[in-house]
N, C-alpha and C positions, 0 to 999 in steps of 0.2 A: 464650577461657571455655573450659568445662565441659574444666578440666584440662585443654589443648593440644588435645582432637575439634574446635573447629568456632571461623575465623579469622574476624570483625567486619569491616571499615572505616568510618570513615567522610570525607568528602572533602568540603568546597566546594570551586569551579571556576569557574574569570571569562575567556573567551574573548574578542576581540577580534578583529573581520577588516574587511576594509578592503579599497576598489579593484575592484572587481569589476562587468561584468556579472549583470543581473538578467534576462531577456524577461518582457516579463507580455503574456496577452490582452487586446483591444482589437475594438471592434465597432464600422465605420467607415457611413455613409452615404454613394453616392454619391449627383448630382445629381438622380439618374432618380427617385431614394427609396428604392432596389435599402439595404441593407444588405451590407460583408462584414465578415469578420476576419480581423485580424490582427495580428502581432508585434511591439510595442513593444521595445526597450531600454536600461535605466536605471542608470546610476552609483551601487551602491549604494558611500556613503559610511562607513559604517559594521554590526555587526553588534555589538551588546556578547548577548551570554551568560552568567549567573550559574545556576550553583542547589547541593544539598545531594543526598549520596548516600552513604546506606547499603550496602554487601552481604555478603554471609554466603557459606557455604561452609561443609565437613568433614560430619562425622563423630557425630553426638551417640552413637547407638549402635554397637555394632559391626558390628548388621546394617540399621541406618539413613544414608540420607546425605543431603545437601539444599541444597540451594541457594538465589541469591534475592539480591535486592533492593528499592531506593525512590532513583527520584529523581524531584525538582522544578525543574522548569529554568524560568529566566525571561527572555526575550528583547525585545530593542527593536533597528530596522531602520530608521538615518536614511538616506531614495535620498534621490539629487536630482530633484527631478519631480514628489517625491510626498511626502505627508503623514508623516511616524513616522509608526510604526504598531506595535506593540506585541505578543509572541506572535506568529513568521515564519511563513508557512507552510508546512508541514510540520512542526512543534515542537510535539510533545502541551507539555499544561501538565504533568504528573506521566509518570510510568512504572512502574509495577511488576512482580513474577515471584513468585513461591513457585513448587520442584519439589523432589521428591526421590523415595526412592529405596527397596523394602523387601524386604530378600532376605531369603525364612523358609527355606531349606535353607543344609545345612551343608559344608563344605570345598570348599567351586564349585560345588556341584550343585546343583538341588535349582526354585521355581520362586520368581519374583519377580515386584512389583508394584512401578509409577512412574507423575510425574503431575503436577499444576501446574497452573497458571494466569499470566498474562500477563494488564496490566491497560494501559487506553490512557487515557491523560486529552485532553481538547476537543483541537481544535486549525484554526488558523484553514484556510482552503480556497483563500482568492485576499490574493492581495495588499494592498488595501484593508478586507481583516478584515472583509468583509462577509459571509460563509457561511463558516461554523464545521459540526466535523463534528464528534457527538460524540462520550463515551467509549465504547470501544471493553473489552470483555473477550472471552479465547479459552482453550478448556478442549485441556491434552494427558492422553490418558491409555494407559496400553500395562503387558504381562504379557510375562515370555517365561517360561521351561526351561532349566535347561542339568544334557544326562546324558553325561555319561564326556565326550565332543573336541567333543560338539555345544550347542550353542545357536539353538530357537528363538526370534525372536522378533519379537510383536507389537504395534503403534503403533499409535493414533486421535489424529490432531492436527487440531486445530479444532474439537470435536465437537459444537459449538451451531454449527457453519455460519457463522458472524460473517463482518464485510462489515471489518476492519479497515486503516486507511490509514495508510502507515509509516512513509515520507516523500516530500519535495517530489523528482524524479528533471531536469523542466524545466518551460518555461510553461507551466501550468496543468492539470498533472497533475500527478497524486499517486497513488506507488505505495501496492497495499494490498498481504494480506497472503495467501498461497496459503485456499481453502474446506476444506470440510472433507477428508481428506486421510486416507489409509494405509496403513501399509507390512507388510510380513511378507519377515523372512529367518531362514534358513536358514544357519549359520556352523560350522564345524568346525574347529579342533585342528590341527593339521598335528607 
């Protein structure tokens, strides 16, 4: 697009996985009435993922850089001992992002600003689809200045301090994105 300054890709994907164990947290009751937690492993007989994804990146102008994309994801899991469930734990319904950087300087020196956002659709928090994390977003901003051989850069990530579940990592556990973080770096070219 734009005379070759921006590239856009569109794809459709289908992924089938089968024959692996997944653990799930359970709660049991002892004869004396007290409860205890345990992990039950079950055979996943199949996971079907399909979706559509669009991505873009490039330089619409000499000073502006953009990149990002959007994915729509559908999943269905079949597991021995459990009913089939849709939208597997840790897989969001959609993901989207847009980032950009604008350079105000000339000849590789001067001020630049950068920023963007990420969107993450709702996702199931357990294997039975009984509890769902809602959709979330994240905003990152930054600025920098280049002077001669030096660059000073300030990056502020997740400025709204959102809790973003990002993926399933283990039985009964979902990974969350980091809270608000900031980085300041000073670099020099030799």
